[in-house]
N, CA, C and O atoms as a GROMACS GRO file, in nm:
protein
  428
    1UNK      N    1   0.562  -1.071  -1.188
    1UNK     CA    2   0.543  -1.044  -1.060
    1UNK      C    3   0.368  -0.972  -1.136
    1UNK      O    4   0.337  -0.927  -1.246
    2UNK      N    5   0.292  -0.995  -1.003
    2UNK     CA    6   0.176  -0.962  -1.053
    2UNK      C    7   0.136  -0.819  -1.004
    2UNK      O    8   0.157  -0.772  -0.892
    3UNK      N    9   0.070  -0.754  -1.115
    3UNK     CA   10   0.035  -0.566  -1.112
    3UNK      C   11  -0.028  -0.535  -1.015
    3UNK      O   12  -0.130  -0.603  -1.013
    4UNK      N   13  -0.022  -0.457  -0.918
    4UNK     CA   14  -0.056  -0.437  -0.831
    4UNK      C   15  -0.133  -0.277  -0.827
    4UNK      O   16  -0.066  -0.186  -0.874
    5UNK      N   17  -0.220  -0.256  -0.793
    5UNK     CA   18  -0.376  -0.195  -0.783
    5UNK      C   19  -0.253  -0.052  -0.815
    5UNK      O   20  -0.141  -0.033  -0.769
    6UNK      N   21  -0.340   0.034  -0.922
    6UNK     CA   22  -0.298   0.191  -0.946
    6UNK      C   23  -0.409   0.269  -0.872
    6UNK      O   24  -0.530   0.246  -0.862
    7UNK      N   25  -0.344   0.352  -0.830
    7UNK     CA   26  -0.437   0.456  -0.734
    7UNK      C   27  -0.393   0.594  -0.856
    7UNK      O   28  -0.290   0.604  -0.923
    8UNK      N   29  -0.506   0.682  -0.851
    8UNK     CA   30  -0.510   0.825  -0.924
    8UNK      C   31  -0.488   0.911  -0.804
    8UNK      O   32  -0.565   0.947  -0.715
    9UNK      N   33  -0.371   0.931  -0.823
    9UNK     CA   34  -0.294   1.015  -0.675
    9UNK      C   35  -0.206   1.186  -0.698
    9UNK      O   36  -0.110   1.216  -0.770
   10UNK      N   37  -0.250   1.229  -0.649
   10UNK     CA   38  -0.180   1.403  -0.680
   10UNK      C   39  -0.107   1.387  -0.563
   10UNK      O   40  -0.163   1.336  -0.466
   11UNK      N   41   0.060   1.436  -0.554
   11UNK     CA   42   0.158   1.432  -0.509
   11UNK      C   43   0.169   1.554  -0.497
   11UNK      O   44   0.219   1.603  -0.598
   12UNK      N   45   0.131   1.669  -0.375
   12UNK     CA   46   0.248   1.790  -0.369
   12UNK      C   47   0.178   1.832  -0.524
   12UNK      O   48   0.256   1.877  -0.608
   13UNK      N   49   0.053   1.821  -0.557
   13UNK     CA   50  -0.003   1.867  -0.710
   13UNK      C   51   0.043   1.824  -0.784
   13UNK      O   52   0.024   1.899  -0.880
   14UNK      N   53   0.096   1.748  -0.813
   14UNK     CA   54   0.112   1.684  -0.937
   14UNK      C   55   0.033   1.510  -0.924
   14UNK      O   56   0.029   1.424  -0.836
   15UNK      N   57  -0.024   1.526  -1.071
   15UNK     CA   58  -0.109   1.423  -1.052
   15UNK      C   59  -0.030   1.270  -1.128
   15UNK      O   60   0.013   1.272  -1.244
   16UNK      N   61  -0.025   1.170  -1.054
   16UNK     CA   62   0.011   1.038  -1.109
   16UNK      C   63  -0.090   0.963  -1.102
   16UNK      O   64  -0.205   0.978  -1.062
   17UNK      N   65   0.000   0.835  -1.170
   17UNK     CA   66  -0.062   0.698  -1.156
   17UNK      C   67   0.062   0.587  -1.032
   17UNK      O   68   0.182   0.559  -1.029
   18UNK      N   69  -0.023   0.566  -0.974
   18UNK     CA   70   0.117   0.490  -0.843
   18UNK      C   71   0.010   0.384  -0.798
   18UNK      O   72  -0.112   0.396  -0.810
   19UNK      N   73   0.075   0.283  -0.745
   19UNK     CA   74   0.026   0.187  -0.645
   19UNK      C   75   0.031   0.228  -0.474
   19UNK      O   76   0.050   0.339  -0.425
   20UNK      N   77   0.011   0.122  -0.417
   20UNK     CA   78  -0.017   0.152  -0.253
   20UNK      C   79   0.178   0.156  -0.250
   20UNK      O   80   0.206   0.276  -0.240
   21UNK      N   81   0.286   0.089  -0.254
   21UNK     CA   82   0.352   0.106  -0.222
   21UNK      C   83   0.435   0.277  -0.265
   21UNK      O   84   0.504   0.345  -0.189
   22UNK      N   85   0.403   0.301  -0.389
   22UNK     CA   86   0.481   0.433  -0.399
   22UNK      C   87   0.401   0.548  -0.343
   22UNK      O   88   0.449   0.662  -0.347
   23UNK      N   89   0.265   0.520  -0.285
   23UNK     CA   90   0.183   0.607  -0.234
   23UNK      C   91   0.253   0.641  -0.073
   23UNK      O   92   0.262   0.746  -0.009
   24UNK      N   93   0.303   0.482  -0.040
   24UNK     CA   94   0.324   0.526   0.091
   24UNK      C   95   0.481   0.561   0.129
   24UNK      O   96   0.537   0.593   0.234
   25UNK      N   97   0.527   0.537  -0.012
   25UNK     CA   98   0.640   0.603   0.024
   25UNK      C   99   0.632   0.771   0.017
   25UNK      O  100   0.705   0.848   0.079
   26UNK      N  101   0.563   0.792  -0.042
   26UNK     CA  102   0.527   0.959  -0.035
   26UNK      C  103   0.459   1.030   0.060
   26UNK      O  104   0.459   1.149   0.090
   27UNK      N  105   0.396   0.927   0.104
   27UNK     CA  106   0.314   0.966   0.255
   27UNK      C  107   0.454   0.996   0.361
   27UNK      O  108   0.494   1.090   0.430
   28UNK      N  109   0.500   0.848   0.327
   28UNK     CA  110   0.639   0.875   0.467
   28UNK      C  111   0.754   0.960   0.418
   28UNK      O  112   0.858   0.960   0.482
   29UNK      N  113   0.744   1.014   0.336
   29UNK     CA  114   0.843   1.145   0.305
   29UNK      C  115   0.733   1.284   0.370
   29UNK      O  116   0.788   1.385   0.416
   30UNK      N  117   0.653   1.278   0.367
   30UNK     CA  118   0.573   1.408   0.400
   30UNK      C  119   0.490   1.462   0.316
   30UNK      O  120   0.445   1.575   0.335
   31UNK      N  121   0.449   1.365   0.181
   31UNK     CA  122   0.416   1.480   0.063
   31UNK      C  123   0.290   1.489   0.120
   31UNK      O  124   0.242   1.431   0.218
   32UNK      N  125   0.222   1.606   0.010
   32UNK     CA  126   0.102   1.598   0.027
   32UNK      C  127   0.034   1.511  -0.041
   32UNK      O  128   0.075   1.507  -0.157
   33UNK      N  129  -0.070   1.425  -0.018
   33UNK     CA  130  -0.070   1.293  -0.109
   33UNK      C  131  -0.247   1.330  -0.094
   33UNK      O  132  -0.308   1.360   0.009
   34UNK      N  133  -0.290   1.319  -0.209
   34UNK     CA  134  -0.434   1.312  -0.243
   34UNK      C  135  -0.501   1.209  -0.326
   34UNK      O  136  -0.462   1.222  -0.442
   35UNK      N  137  -0.602   1.092  -0.311
   35UNK     CA  138  -0.624   0.994  -0.375
   35UNK      C  139  -0.767   1.050  -0.480
   35UNK      O  140  -0.863   1.100  -0.422
   36UNK      N  141  -0.768   1.040  -0.580
   36UNK     CA  142  -0.830   1.166  -0.657
   36UNK      C  143  -1.006   1.081  -0.656
   36UNK      O  144  -1.104   1.155  -0.657
   37UNK      N  145  -1.026   0.933  -0.654
   37UNK     CA  146  -1.122   0.908  -0.676
   37UNK      C  147  -1.213   0.878  -0.526
   37UNK      O  148  -1.320   0.817  -0.512
   38UNK      N  149  -1.120   0.950  -0.418
   38UNK     CA  150  -1.177   0.924  -0.320
   38UNK      C  151  -1.298   1.018  -0.225
   38UNK      O  152  -1.280   1.132  -0.181
   39UNK      N  153  -1.396   0.952  -0.212
   39UNK     CA  154  -1.488   0.999  -0.181
   39UNK      C  155  -1.480   1.127   0.028
   39UNK      O  156  -1.430   1.138   0.140
   40UNK      N  157  -1.521   1.149  -0.013
   40UNK     CA  158  -1.487   1.268   0.182
   40UNK      C  159  -1.548   1.165   0.275
   40UNK      O  160  -1.480   1.136   0.374
   41UNK      N  161  -1.672   1.102   0.259
   41UNK     CA  162  -1.710   0.960   0.327
   41UNK      C  163  -1.614   0.862   0.345
   41UNK      O  164  -1.597   0.783   0.438
   42UNK      N  165  -1.568   0.877   0.265
   42UNK     CA  166  -1.430   0.735   0.282
   42UNK      C  167  -1.285   0.776   0.324
   42UNK      O  168  -1.189   0.704   0.350
   43UNK      N  169  -1.296   0.893   0.325
   43UNK     CA  170  -1.152   0.952   0.360
   43UNK      C  171  -1.070   0.883   0.517
   43UNK      O  172  -0.948   0.868   0.532
   44UNK      N  173  -1.205   0.842   0.645
   44UNK     CA  174  -1.127   0.841   0.754
   44UNK      C  175  -1.114   0.688   0.728
   44UNK      O  176  -0.999   0.651   0.755
   45UNK      N  177  -1.171   0.616   0.696
   45UNK     CA  178  -1.146   0.420   0.682
   45UNK      C  179  -1.016   0.470   0.635
   45UNK      O  180  -0.913   0.458   0.701
   46UNK      N  181  -1.024   0.533   0.503
   46UNK     CA  182  -0.856   0.506   0.413
   46UNK      C  183  -0.803   0.532   0.463
   46UNK      O  184  -0.707   0.455   0.465
   47UNK      N  185  -0.787   0.646   0.553
   47UNK     CA  186  -0.677   0.688   0.608
   47UNK      C  187  -0.647   0.598   0.756
   47UNK      O  188  -0.542   0.633   0.809
   48UNK      N  189  -0.702   0.520   0.809
   48UNK     CA  190  -0.704   0.425   0.916
   48UNK      C  191  -0.657   0.327   0.831
   48UNK      O  192  -0.542   0.302   0.867
   49UNK      N  193  -0.683   0.271   0.753
   49UNK     CA  194  -0.621   0.124   0.645
   49UNK      C  195  -0.493   0.188   0.647
   49UNK      O  196  -0.416   0.143   0.731
   50UNK      N  197  -0.445   0.298   0.562
   50UNK     CA  198  -0.332   0.316   0.544
   50UNK      C  199  -0.235   0.306   0.670
   50UNK      O  200  -0.139   0.230   0.680
   51UNK      N  201  -0.275   0.392   0.759
   51UNK     CA  202  -0.210   0.391   0.886
   51UNK      C  203  -0.175   0.227   0.953
   51UNK      O  204  -0.066   0.170   0.957
   52UNK      N  205  -0.266   0.194   0.987
   52UNK     CA  206  -0.291   0.026   1.009
   52UNK      C  207  -0.157  -0.027   0.954
   52UNK      O  208  -0.060  -0.060   1.022
   53UNK      N  209  -0.169  -0.031   0.802
   53UNK     CA  210  -0.117  -0.101   0.718
   53UNK      C  211   0.067  -0.091   0.738
   53UNK      O  212   0.165  -0.164   0.740
   54UNK      N  213   0.041   0.007   0.745
   54UNK     CA  214   0.204   0.073   0.712
   54UNK      C  215   0.249   0.018   0.839
   54UNK      O  216   0.336  -0.069   0.845
   55UNK      N  217   0.173   0.081   0.971
   55UNK     CA  218   0.250   0.045   1.107
   55UNK      C  219   0.217  -0.111   1.133
   55UNK      O  220   0.245  -0.146   1.247
   56UNK      N  221   0.164  -0.210   1.050
   56UNK     CA  222   0.210  -0.360   1.083
   56UNK      C  223   0.295  -0.382   1.001
   56UNK      O  224   0.369  -0.470   1.044
   57UNK      N  225   0.336  -0.333   0.865
   57UNK     CA  226   0.438  -0.374   0.766
   57UNK      C  227   0.598  -0.344   0.848
   57UNK      O  228   0.685  -0.431   0.857
   58UNK      N  229   0.612  -0.202   0.903
   58UNK     CA  230   0.679  -0.175   0.983
   58UNK      C  231   0.745  -0.270   1.127
   58UNK      O  232   0.854  -0.323   1.150
   59UNK      N  233   0.616  -0.258   1.202
   59UNK     CA  234   0.652  -0.372   1.322
   59UNK      C  235   0.678  -0.507   1.261
   59UNK      O  236   0.737  -0.590   1.330
   60UNK      N  237   0.650  -0.529   1.174
   60UNK     CA  238   0.681  -0.655   1.114
   60UNK      C  239   0.849  -0.692   1.064
   60UNK      O  240   0.908  -0.799   1.080
   61UNK      N  241   0.900  -0.573   1.003
   61UNK     CA  242   1.010  -0.540   0.985
   61UNK      C  243   1.087  -0.492   1.134
   61UNK      O  244   1.209  -0.501   1.126
   62UNK      N  245   1.057  -0.464   1.211
   62UNK     CA  246   1.180  -0.442   1.323
   62UNK      C  247   1.242  -0.279   1.272
   62UNK      O  248   1.357  -0.237   1.290
   63UNK      N  249   1.125  -0.206   1.202
   63UNK     CA  250   1.150  -0.064   1.155
   63UNK      C  251   1.093   0.032   1.188
   63UNK      O  252   0.974   0.004   1.178
   64UNK      N  253   1.107   0.159   1.231
   64UNK     CA  254   1.037   0.272   1.222
   64UNK      C  255   0.997   0.347   1.114
   64UNK      O  256   1.022   0.318   0.997
   65UNK      N  257   0.936   0.438   1.150
   65UNK     CA  258   0.868   0.565   1.048
   65UNK      C  259   0.995   0.604   0.978
   65UNK      O  260   1.085   0.645   1.051
   66UNK      N  261   1.020   0.596   0.831
   66UNK     CA  262   1.141   0.677   0.777
   66UNK      C  263   1.089   0.666   0.620
   66UNK      O  264   1.024   0.576   0.568
   67UNK      N  265   1.146   0.808   0.553
   67UNK     CA  266   1.078   0.801   0.460
   67UNK      C  267   1.173   0.724   0.318
   67UNK      O  268   1.267   0.768   0.252
   68UNK      N  269   1.105   0.603   0.313
   68UNK     CA  270   1.141   0.486   0.247
   68UNK      C  271   1.089   0.519   0.115
   68UNK      O  272   0.979   0.570   0.093
   69UNK      N  273   1.196   0.478   0.012
   69UNK     CA  274   1.151   0.490  -0.154
   69UNK      C  275   1.020   0.319  -0.178
   69UNK      O  276   1.006   0.227  -0.098
   70UNK      N  277   0.970   0.333  -0.275
   70UNK     CA  278   0.866   0.285  -0.295
   70UNK      C  279   0.917   0.114  -0.331
   70UNK      O  280   0.840   0.018  -0.324
   71UNK      N  281   1.044   0.108  -0.365
   71UNK     CA  282   1.081  -0.040  -0.347
   71UNK      C  283   1.073  -0.105  -0.215
   71UNK      O  284   1.008  -0.203  -0.178
   72UNK      N  285   1.160  -0.026  -0.149
   72UNK     CA  286   1.143  -0.072   0.029
   72UNK      C  287   0.957  -0.079   0.024
   72UNK      O  288   0.882  -0.172  -0.003
   73UNK      N  289   0.937   0.038   0.055
   73UNK     CA  290   0.772  -0.008   0.094
   73UNK      C  291   0.721  -0.133   0.000
   73UNK      O  292   0.620  -0.189   0.042
   74UNK      N  293   0.760  -0.168  -0.085
   74UNK     CA  294   0.672  -0.305  -0.098
   74UNK      C  295   0.744  -0.425  -0.065
   74UNK      O  296   0.686  -0.526  -0.027
   75UNK      N  297   0.884  -0.415  -0.080
   75UNK     CA  298   0.920  -0.516   0.008
   75UNK      C  299   0.856  -0.569   0.176
   75UNK      O  300   0.822  -0.681   0.215
   76UNK      N  301   0.859  -0.452   0.238
   76UNK     CA  302   0.797  -0.435   0.392
   76UNK      C  303   0.641  -0.508   0.333
   76UNK      O  304   0.592  -0.603   0.394
   77UNK      N  305   0.595  -0.467   0.244
   77UNK     CA  306   0.446  -0.478   0.217
   77UNK      C  307   0.426  -0.628   0.206
   77UNK      O  308   0.328  -0.678   0.260
   78UNK      N  309   0.529  -0.715   0.127
   78UNK     CA  310   0.508  -0.782   0.073
   78UNK      C  311   0.538  -0.923   0.162
   78UNK      O  312   0.476  -1.029   0.152
   79UNK      N  313   0.643  -0.896   0.242
   79UNK     CA  314   0.662  -0.929   0.381
   79UNK      C  315   0.569  -0.975   0.465
   79UNK      O  316   0.552  -1.084   0.520
   80UNK      N  317   0.506  -0.865   0.467
   80UNK     CA  318   0.337  -0.885   0.591
   80UNK      C  319   0.263  -0.966   0.500
   80UNK      O  320   0.234  -1.075   0.548
   81UNK      N  321   0.220  -0.944   0.368
   81UNK     CA  322   0.152  -1.036   0.330
   81UNK      C  323   0.229  -1.198   0.310
   81UNK      O  324   0.151  -1.292   0.295
   82UNK      N  325   0.340  -1.219   0.310
   82UNK     CA  326   0.357  -1.353   0.320
   82UNK      C  327   0.401  -1.437   0.455
   82UNK      O  328   0.438  -1.554   0.466
   83UNK      N  329   0.379  -1.290   0.594
   83UNK     CA  330   0.363  -1.343   0.703
   83UNK      C  331   0.252  -1.458   0.749
   83UNK      O  332   0.254  -1.552   0.829
   84UNK      N  333   0.139  -1.394   0.646
   84UNK     CA  334  -0.001  -1.403   0.702
   84UNK      C  335  -0.027  -1.545   0.610
   84UNK      O  336  -0.064  -1.649   0.664
   85UNK      N  337  -0.003  -1.534   0.463
   85UNK     CA  338  -0.014  -1.638   0.408
   85UNK      C  339   0.118  -1.701   0.284
   85UNK      O  340   0.068  -1.706   0.172
   86UNK      N  341   0.227  -1.735   0.286
   86UNK     CA  342   0.314  -1.796   0.225
   86UNK      C  343   0.269  -1.742   0.118
   86UNK      O  344   0.149  -1.743   0.090
   87UNK      N  345   0.361  -1.687   0.041
   87UNK     CA  346   0.336  -1.709  -0.104
   87UNK      C  347   0.260  -1.593  -0.195
   87UNK      O  348   0.285  -1.578  -0.314
   88UNK      N  349   0.137  -1.492  -0.099
   88UNK     CA  350   0.108  -1.450  -0.136
   88UNK      C  351   0.089  -1.261  -0.150
   88UNK      O  352   0.012  -1.178  -0.198
   89UNK      N  353   0.206  -1.267  -0.080
   89UNK     CA  354   0.310  -1.115  -0.084
   89UNK      C  355   0.227  -1.049  -0.210
   89UNK      O  356   0.137  -0.967  -0.192
   90UNK      N  357   0.265  -1.090  -0.330
   90UNK     CA  358   0.229  -1.000  -0.475
   90UNK      C  359   0.062  -0.986  -0.478
   90UNK      O  360  -0.013  -0.891  -0.500
   91UNK      N  361   0.040  -1.128  -0.445
   91UNK     CA  362  -0.126  -1.104  -0.478
   91UNK      C  363  -0.206  -1.020  -0.408
   91UNK      O  364  -0.303  -0.959  -0.451
   92UNK      N  365  -0.150  -1.018  -0.271
   92UNK     CA  366  -0.233  -0.946  -0.175
   92UNK      C  367  -0.230  -0.810  -0.222
   92UNK      O  368  -0.331  -0.755  -0.179
   93UNK      N  369  -0.168  -0.740  -0.285
   93UNK     CA  370  -0.211  -0.604  -0.334
   93UNK      C  371  -0.254  -0.571  -0.506
   93UNK      O  372  -0.253  -0.470  -0.575
   94UNK      N  373  -0.290  -0.704  -0.529
   94UNK     CA  374  -0.357  -0.689  -0.661
   94UNK      C  375  -0.487  -0.726  -0.694
   94UNK      O  376  -0.522  -0.836  -0.653
   95UNK      N  377  -0.573  -0.656  -0.763
   95UNK     CA  378  -0.696  -0.703  -0.826
   95UNK      C  379  -0.769  -0.817  -0.817
   95UNK      O  380  -0.876  -0.837  -0.760
   96UNK      N  381  -0.693  -0.898  -0.887
   96UNK     CA  382  -0.686  -1.003  -0.951
   96UNK      C  383  -0.604  -1.134  -0.941
   96UNK      O  384  -0.494  -1.115  -0.994
   97UNK      N  385  -0.617  -1.254  -0.896
   97UNK     CA  386  -0.489  -1.340  -0.864
   97UNK      C  387  -0.579  -1.489  -0.843
   97UNK      O  388  -0.702  -1.493  -0.840
   98UNK      N  389  -0.510  -1.578  -0.833
   98UNK     CA  390  -0.529  -1.732  -0.849
   98UNK      C  391  -0.660  -1.737  -0.742
   98UNK      O  392  -0.690  -1.658  -0.653
   99UNK      N  393  -0.706  -1.826  -0.773
   99UNK     CA  394  -0.849  -1.873  -0.666
   99UNK      C  395  -0.732  -1.912  -0.492
   99UNK      O  396  -0.756  -1.862  -0.382
  100UNK      N  397  -0.635  -1.994  -0.516
  100UNK     CA  398  -0.588  -2.031  -0.387
  100UNK      C  399  -0.462  -1.863  -0.307
  100UNK      O  400  -0.393  -1.888  -0.208
  101UNK      N  401  -0.460  -1.764  -0.349
  101UNK     CA  402  -0.466  -1.664  -0.344
  101UNK      C  403  -0.516  -1.572  -0.286
  101UNK      O  404  -0.606  -1.556  -0.368
  102UNK      N  405  -0.537  -1.484  -0.202
  102UNK     CA  406  -0.601  -1.354  -0.198
  102UNK      C  407  -0.561  -1.227  -0.270
  102UNK      O  408  -0.446  -1.199  -0.303
  103UNK      N  409  -0.641  -1.174  -0.285
  103UNK     CA  410  -0.612  -1.039  -0.330
  103UNK      C  411  -0.674  -0.918  -0.287
  103UNK      O  412  -0.753  -0.927  -0.192
  104UNK      N  413  -0.652  -0.801  -0.343
  104UNK     CA  414  -0.695  -0.650  -0.262
  104UNK      C  415  -0.804  -0.662  -0.205
  104UNK      O  416  -0.909  -0.677  -0.267
  105UNK      N  417  -0.794  -0.658  -0.054
  105UNK     CA  418  -0.936  -0.656   0.019
  105UNK      C  419  -1.022  -0.763  -0.049
  105UNK      O  420  -1.136  -0.735  -0.085
  106UNK      N  421  -0.968  -0.891  -0.069
  106UNK     CA  422  -1.029  -1.004  -0.052
  106UNK      C  423  -0.984  -1.145   0.006
  106UNK      O  424  -0.863  -1.162   0.026
  107UNK      N  425  -1.029  -1.197   0.020
  107UNK     CA  426  -0.994  -1.333   0.153
  107UNK      C  427  -0.969  -1.402   0.082
  107UNK      O  428  -0.935  -1.516   0.116
   0.00000   0.00000   0.00000
């Protein structure tokens, strides 16, 4: 399994290092999530990205927003990436991937 990118997060006041699936799980549970390295000018675009990514993953799976656990979010994200390019589900959310697979924010 590929290592997904980890973010420095503050979830309900507690500092964590977690991946995108964990962040979406906390957000879907209604937690106060703050991304440590996010600059003020980046916040609107990052928010739009997270909302769009979650919406596409939920739509693809035919689900509605619920407080899913990180494993469920991970599965939803992997399925979404695999739908676009089969076999790329795990690498799509990692910084480094083989040259024939996409990596996070890379074609």
